[in-house]
N, C-alpha and C positions, 0 to 999 in steps of 0.2 A: 637388030637394033644396035646402033653404034654405041661405043663407049661414051662419047660426048653426050649423046641423048640420055643415057642412063644417069650420067652425072647431074644433068640438069633436072631430071625427074626427082632424083634423090634430094637434091637441094630444095626443090619446091616442096617436097614432102616434109622436110625438116622445118621449113618456114611455116607451113600450115599447122604443124603440130605445136610449134612455138606460139602461134596466134591463139590456138585452141586453149593451151595451158594458161596463157595470160588472161584470156576472157573468163575462163572457168574459175581460176583460183586467185588471181590477183585483181581482177576487175570487180570483185564484190567486197563488201565490208568484212573486215577481219573478225572471225568468230572462233572461239575455242570450242570445238565440238565436245559435248558432254561426255562422249565416249572416250575422250582422251584422259578424263579425270578418273583416277582410281578410287576416289572418295565422293560419294553422292549421298547427301542427307535429304531424305524425302519426308515431308510433313506439310500439313496445311496450316499456315499461320493463323487463319481465322478460327481454327478449332482450339488454339492454345489458350487455356484459361489460367495457368499458373506457370511461372518461370522460377526455377530454383537454381541459385549459384552458390556453391559452398565447397569447403574442404571436408573430407569424410570424417576426420576425427574432431573437427571443430565446426559443427553445424551452426552454432550460435554466431559465428563470425561471418556468415554469408549474407546474401540479399535474397529476399523472397517477394516476388511480384504476384499480384492477383488482379484479374480483370473483373471489373464491375460494370454495371450499366452506365455509370457516369465516367468510366475510364479506368486506367490502371492505378493501383495503389501499391505502396510498399508495406507489406503486411507486418514486417518486423521493425517498422519505424512508426508505430502507433497508427497504422493505416493511412499514412500521409499520402496525398495525391502525388503520383509520379508524372514526370514529363512524358506525355504520350508519344512525342516524336522520338525520344531517346529509346523508349521501350520498343517502338516499332522498328527502330534501326537494329536492335538486337535480333529480332525475328528476321528482318531482311538480310542481315549479314550472315546469320547462320544458314538461312535457306540458300544463300549464294556460295556457301563454302564448297570448294573443290580442293583436291590434293593428290599427291603422289606418294607412293610407299617409300619410306626411308628406313624401315626396320621391320623385322618379322619375328623377333624373339623377345620374350619377357626379360631376358638377361640384359637387354638394352634400355629397359624402362628408366633405370637410374640416370643414364646419359641424357635422356629426353625429359627427365623430371616428370614422368607421367604414370607413376605407380598409383595404385588405388588410394594410398594414404596421402600422397603429396600433390596429386593432380588437382586442378580446379575442375569441379564437376558442374555441368550444366544440364538441367533436366527441363523438358517441356511436358506439361501434363494437360490432359483434357478436362472437361467439366466434371467427369466422375472420377477424377484422379488417375485415369488411365495414362500410362506412359506413352508419349508420342515420339520422344527423342531423348537420348542420353549420350552425352559425349564427355570424354576426359580430355582436359586441356593441359598440356605440359608447358615447357618454357618457350619463349619467343624464338623465332627463326633467326638466321644469321643476318638478314637484311633489315630487321626491325619491323617489317610489315607482315610477317607470317608467324605461325606458331605450329607446334607439333600437337596432334590430336590422335585419339584412338577411340574405338567403339567397344562397348562391353562384349565379352565373349570372344574377342579376337586379339591375337598378339600383334597385329599389324599396327605400325605407327606411321601416320601420314604427315607430310609437311603441307599444312593448309594455307590457302591464299588470304586468310584474314588473321589478324593478330588479336585473338580473343582474350588472351592474358593481359594485354595492354588495355583493352576496352574496360576491364574491371579493375584497373590499377593494381594488379596482383603480381607484377613482376618483382622478383627477388624479395618477396614479402614472406615473413615467417608464417606458417600455416595457421597459427592462432590469432594472427592480426585481423581485426575486423575489416571487411571490405568497405571502402568509403561509400557512403550513401548520398552525400550532399548533392553530387552531380546528377543524381537521378530524381531528386525530390523537386516538386513544384513549390518553390518557396515564395512565390509572388503573393503579396499581401492584399493589394488593392484589387477588388473585383472589377473596378472600372479602369480601363486603360486611359492613359494621358489624353489622347486625342478625343476620347468620348466623355470627358468630364464637362459638365455643364455648370456645376456649383459644388462647393465643398466648404466644410466648417472645421476649424481647428479649435478644439475645446481644451482649455487649461484650467487649473483650479480657480483662478481669479478673473479670467476673461475668455471670451469667445471671439474668434475672428472668422467672419463669414465673407465668402467671395462668390461672385457669380459672373457668368459670361453673358455680356449684353451686346445687342446689335446696334451699331451706330449708323445714322443716316449717311449717305454718300457725301463726300466733300463737295462735289459738283454734280450737276444734273445728269451727266453722262456716266458717272462712276457707280460702282457697286457698293452696297452697304458693307461695312466692316464689323468685325467682332472683336471686342476688347474685354479684358478682365477688370472688374471693379470690386472694391471692398465695400460690402454692404454694412458691416458693423465690425468694430465700433466706428462711429462717424466722427469721433474726436480723438485726439491723442496720436497714437502711432498709426499713421495712414500709409500703407505700402504703395509704392509706385507700381505701375503695371508690369514693368520688367521683373520686379521682385515677386509679384504674384504669379507670373508665368513660370518663374524658377521654382516657386513653391508648388505650383500645379504639377510640374514635372517630377518633383520629389515625391509628391503624394501618389501620382499615377504609377510611378516606378518602384514603390516601396517593396523591398525584398528582404526576407528574413535570412538568418545565418544558420538556423537549425530548428529543431522541434523539441517539445518536452512531453512528458507523460500527461495526458489529459485527465487521468484519474485524480490528479491533485489540483485541478484547475480551481476548485472552490477555495483553495487556500492562497491563491495568487492575488487576491484583492481586486478582481475585475469588476465586482459589484459597485465599487466606489466610482469607477469611470472618471478618475482624476484627469486622465489624458486620453483623448479620443479624437477620431477623425470621422466625419460624416461625408460620404461622397455620393453625388447624384449624377446620373448620366443624362444623355440628351433625350431619352424617352420616358423619364420620370422615375426610374428605379433608384432606390436608395439603399446604401449599405453603411454599417457602422464598424469601425476598426478601433478596438479598445486596447490600451497599453496598461501594463501593471506598473507598480513601483519598481525601484531598483532591486535586483535580486542578488547582487554580489558586489565585490569591491571594484569590479570592472565596469559597474553601472550598466550591465545588461538588463534587459526587461523581457517579460513574456507579452505576447500579443495574441488576441483572438479576433476573428471576424464573426460578427453576429450570424447565427444560424449554421456555423460550420464547427465540426468537432475538434479540429486541429488546434493545438497550442503551439505557437511559434516562439522563437527566441531571436531577439535583435540586439545588436551591439549599441554602444553609446552613440556612435557616429550616425547611425540610421535615425535614432530618436532625435538627436539635436538638429538634424537636417530639416526636420519639420517643426519641432516645438521651440527651438532656441535660435538658431542662426538667422532665419528670415526676419525675426523681430528685434534683432540687436541693432541699436542705433550706432551709426558710424562714429568712431572716435575722432574727436577734433584734434587736428595737429597741434603739437605743443609749440607755444610761442617761446621766443628767446627769454622772456621775463619769467616764464614758468619753469625753465630748465634749472 
């Protein structure tokens, strides 16, 4: 076989190998094989009943979630309902954590802020309090999207692909500082969403304002009937235009609290007077009552409860006035030259 023939055959072989490589490795969606990760956290999210996030020496500064039939609650915030999508994201993110070894000596724990006493600890527990997962979370990684983690019983420190320290707003925080819970709490007050409101009543000490969504006949024979908001009562005096009613409807449907209070003291908050309340009705006939207390401090904050629910919420002055004051204020007449 001539030298020229051998050269041609070798070149053909190189081309074929190149095509094989491209089809096998580059022609498929890029995936990071799990075998390349030196950190693999295995647990079944469906079996997790409790999530504990805390610093070892300051357990009272942590967050403790518990799964109930109705969803997740924050056990150390008076069993307030948690945002289920946020809690699910914790489970999903931790389940997806991978990482590579960055240290293998306890002497380096200080550099990674991952010692037993200063690390943020995350525990997943089952229904009978069996431990499903326990990780120590140190400082954030150099890119801001990662963090250092380790597992109990091993000196290995991994650079994880998730920034769990940031998720719990615990970066550069002193260990005794309470982890913020507001972002995890479901502070929505109205059980009926704005788009599902069919009628509502705003009750104040001296007057009730009632509004309902009515169907109007089509303007012409070929048109579709429309729906508009109308004031049912009072029928005299301050009658709100539909644009204002729609704005009030949005305010009622989107009512959100700023925090919660201890329900053990609810009997002393004056809810039985029901001086200020909102009744909301949905399109299928369900009705709920939202009751506001009097002012509780110099900032004019108030407590709020929803009938049938154990949580006591706290709202600021702005939230209160958005429903009970601003919509019913009469526009100020412009000053004339004579009145100046």
